[in-house]
N, C-alpha and C positions, 0 to 999 in steps of 0.2 A: 284620113287625117290623123285618127287616133294611133294607127300603126306607125305613121311617120314620127309623131311626137314621142312615142315609146322608144323608137330606135334612136332618136336624137338624145333623149334622156339617158339611155343606156350608154351611148357613145360618150356623153359628157361625164358620166359617173366613172367610166373606164379611164378617162383622162385624169380625173381628180384622184381616184383610188385605183391605180392599175392592179390587175389581177396578179396573184402570186405565181411564180414559175410553176409550171405544171409537170416538168420532168425532174427526175432525181439528179441528173447532171446539172441542170440549171440551178437547182437548190444548192448543190455543193459549191458551184461557182460563186453564188451570192454570199453564202456563208463564209467562204474563204476570203472574199473581198471585204466583208464586214470585220472579220477577225484581224486581217492585215491593217485595216484602217484604225481599228481600236488600239492595236499595239503601237502603231506609229504615233497616234495622238498621246498615248500614255507616256511613251519615251520622250516626246516633245515637251510635255508639261511637267513630268517627273523623271528627269534623267537619272540614271543609276550606272554603277560600274559595269564594265564588260563581264566581270566575274559573276554578276547577277543578271541573268537573262530576263527579258520582259515577262516571261511566264511566271516569274516569282511574284509579280504584281498580283496575279490571279490568286496565287497561294496565300499572299498576305490578306487580300480581301476576304477570301473564303475562310481564313483562319481567325477573322475578327470575332470577338465575343458575340456580336449581333447574330452570327450564324451558328453559334453554339447553344446547345440546350441539354441540360441534364435534369434528371428527376431527383428531387430531394429524398425520395423513398429508396433510391438505389445507391446512395453514397454512404461511406463510412463516417463515423463521428469526426475523424481527422479531416475529412474533405469538406465538411459542412461550412467552415469559414470561407473556403475558396469558392464554393457554390454561391454563397451570399455575396461575395465580392464580384463574382462573374455576372450575377444577375443585376447588381448595381451598375456595373459597367455597361451592360446591354441596355439598361433603362436610362443611362445618362446622368446618374446622381452619385457616382463613385468619387467622393471628395477625399482629401488627404486624411481626414480623421477616420472615415470608414475603412479606407484601405489599410491604415495602420492598425486599426482594431482587428480586422480580419487576419492580417499577416501575423500579428502578435499571438492571437489565439491558435493559429495553425502552427506557428513556431513552437509554442508551448506544448502542443500535442506531439510534434515531432521529437522534441527533447525528452518527452516521457516514454518514448519507445525504447526497447531494449538496445537498439542500435541507432542512435540519433543521426549519425552520419549517413547511414543507408536510408533512413526515413527522409532526410533532407534531399538526398540524391534522387529518390523516387518521386518526390513531390512535383506537382505541376505548377507550383507557385511561380517559378521563374518565367514560364511561358505566359502566364496570366499578367504578371508584372509588366512584361515587355508590351503586351497588348494594351494595357492600361496607359503606360507612358506614351505610346503612339496615339491612341484614340483621344486622350485627354489634353494633349498638347504639352505635357510636362517634359517630353523629350526635347522641347525647344525652350521652355521657360525655366526649367530646373527648380521649380518651387518646392519639390519634395526634398531637395538637398538642404533646405533651411531647417529641417526637422531632424535632429541627430538620431532619435530613436527609429524613425521611419527609414532613414538612410542605412542604419545598421541592419534592419530587417531585410531591406531590399538587397543589400550587398551579400548578406548571408545566403539568401536563396539563389541569387545569380551565380555565386561562386560554387555552390553545391552542384549546379548544372554546367559548370565550366563556361559560363557566359561572361567573358571579361571585357569585351569591346566597349560596352557602354560605360563600365566603371573606369577604364583607362581614359575615356573621353572626359569624364567628370573631373578626374584628378588634374588634368592639364588645362582646365578652364581658367581663363584670366579674370582679374578683378573687374574688368569692364563688362564681361559677360554676366557676372554675378552681382552687379551693382545694385540690384533691387533688394538684395538680402542685407539685413543689418549686420550679420557676421560673415560677410562674403569671404573675408580673408581666411577664415577658419575652414571653409568648406573643402578645398582640395586636400589639406592635411588630414582632416577628419575622415575623408573618403579613403585616402591611402591607408590610414590606420585600420579602418574597417575591412579593407581588402586584405591586409596582412593578417589580421585576427581571424577573418573568415577562412582564408587559405590554410591557416594553421589548424583550425578546428574542423572544417567541413570540406576542405580541398585536398591538396597534395601533402599536407603536413607541415611541420615547422621548417624543415629544410627547404621546402618549396617556397614558403613564405619569405625565408631569408633571400632566396634567389630573386624573387620579385622586388624586394626592397633594394638589393644590390643594383638591379637594373635601373631603378629610378635614381639611385645615388649617382651612378655613372652618367645617366642622361642629364640630370640636373647639374652635375659638376661641370660638364662640358658647356652647358648653357651659362653657368656662372662665370666661366672664364671669358666667354664672348660678350655677355651682357651683364656688366657689373651692377647696373641699376636694379636688376631683378634678383640680386643675391639674397636680400632679406626675405622676399616672397618665397623663393625656392627653398631656403632653409626652413622657413616657417611651415612649408608643406611636408618636409622630411621629418621634422622633429617629433611629432606625436607618435608616428610608427616606430621611429628609432628608440624612443623611450620605452615603448611597450616591449620591444625586442630586448633591450637592456635588462628589464625586469624579468623577462621570461628566461633569458640566459642565466640569470642568477640561480633559478631553481634547477636548471639543467646542470650547472657546474656543481651544485651541492649534491646532486644525484649521480654525478660522474657520467652524464650522458653526452657531454660535449668535450671533444679533444682540444688540446692546447693549440693545435694548428688552426682548427675552426675558430677558436677564440681569438687568435691573433689576426685572422682574416677579418673578423667582425670589427676588431679594434682599428685595423687599417682603414676600413670604410668609415668608421665613426669619425676619424680625423677630417673627413670631407664634409660632414654635416654638423659638427660640434665646434664650439670655440676652444681655444687652447686651454683656458681655465673654465671648466664647466662641471656640473654635477655628473653628467654621463661619463666624461673622460675620467673624472676622479673615481667614480665607482668601478669602471672597467679596470683601471690600474690597481685599485685596492683589492679586487677579487680575482686577479689573474690566477689560473689554476696552478701554475708552476713558479711564477716569480712575482708575488704580490708586492706592491710598493705603495707607501702612504704619502709620498711626496706630492702627487697631483691633488689628492684630497686635502692635504694640509694647506696647499696654496689656495685651493678653492675656498676653504673655510676662512682663511686669513683675509681674502679679498671681499668677503661678504660684508654688506653694510646693513644698517638697521632698516632702511627703506625697503630693501629687497626682502629681508627676512620677515618683516611685518606684513608684506603683501602676499606672502605664501598662504595657500589654503591649508587645511588641516593635514591632508595627506602629504603635501610638500614639506610642512614643518616636521612631521613625523619622519619622513625619509631623510631630511637633513640631520636630525638628531641621531638617527640610526647610523648614518655614514660617519658622523662625528665620533660616536662611541666606538665603532669598528676601527676608525683611524687611530684613536687613542690606544686601543688594545694592541694593534699592530706596532705602534710606536713603543709601547712598553715592552713588547716581546723582543724588540730590537735594542733595548736599553736606552731609549731616548725619552727619559722621564720628563725633561724640561719641555719638549715639544708636546708630550701627552698632556701635561698640565696646561699648556697654552690652549690646546683644543678644548679642554674642559671649561676654561675661562670663556672661550668663544661661545660655547653652548649656554653657559649661564647668562651671558649678555644678550644673546639673540633668542633663546628659547627657554626662559626660566620656568614658564608654566608647564611646558612639555616634560621637563625633567623634575618638576616639583621643587624647584629651588626658590627660597624666599629671602635669602641674605642679600647683602649689598654686592654690587658688581664692580670690580676693579678695572681701571683702564688697561686695555690689552697692549702689551709691549712685547716686542720680540726678545728684548734682553730680559734677564731675570730680575724681577722687582724685589723690593725689600720684603722681608718676611716670607721668602719663597718656600722655605722648608715646611713651614706650618701650613701654607696654602696647598703645597704639593700633597701633603698628607691628606688634607680634606678632599682635594680633587680625586685622589686615587680611591679614597673611601666612597666618594660619590659615584665614581666609575664602577666600582665593585657592586654598589647597591643597584645601579641602573641595569647592569648586565645580568645580575642574578634575579632581580625583581621583574 
């Protein structure tokens, strides 16, 4: 009886928990079936492009920080912030503040290197950033883009490693995608600005940054023609990077590092993202390396109103005073004293504190007002004091 019960028990156990294959061939067959089933399930629930085979899923999983481990005793001082960030990601408490703090410390160390560009290129920060975006869900929520400083750091490290895909995606996000952010309208333009700046500093250089910007101008210009209602949003995206390039070109022109042909090309593209009367257009025509013209700047200053000038930040006020003085100087060199005096009157009306003017302001007229010779003399002396002081 006992033998029979034992046999019945063993037979039941074998049915519930069948024995593993006993031969090598059977083991290979089962392993192959499991692998095929796993890949089919993975492709079904997480479909990807044909350019990325299923095996990349395994690489992504194994490359997750949870599977990475480094000893703090074996890393350099520069790598310590990354190790801290990596450990935080692995333990699930890497929030926006911690990530920004780690990246800021690591960026500071890279910039202290004798060759900052090479240090940025050799850094593993970009790989870690992509892991963090994926594991934290920020690649879908875009919460990190609401922080300008964190966005700047992330774009710096991604560009240094030539990781552009994620950045291009962020630039083309619509307002509906970013509606959770209080300044969602600024995010695409701010990201494009950081891309252009990073490309100039840590990527292919200034010419490469120009090409990236031109590509976006072309793309957005065609969209503007087809979708007029998006014109304002697209121009708002281009403007920050465009203004940065305008200011950078200023120094290149002064140093003789930009040809007249390259300058004309930039001016041609500027017409697609600026208004006909604008600070950028005025500045570009005023500083043309071979044929400077004050006319666009004069028109820009004449069209300025008190509401606009009062709303400008300190840098904007300083830039407008600077362009006014440069316009007056060029007008004087062309013998156009009346127009130069008009420009000085505009500066006194809109920016009296910036130029140190404490007198009364006359109503600006295009025709010559009474007592013009006396005021012309004062304006020219004021211009002289501003340019020499």
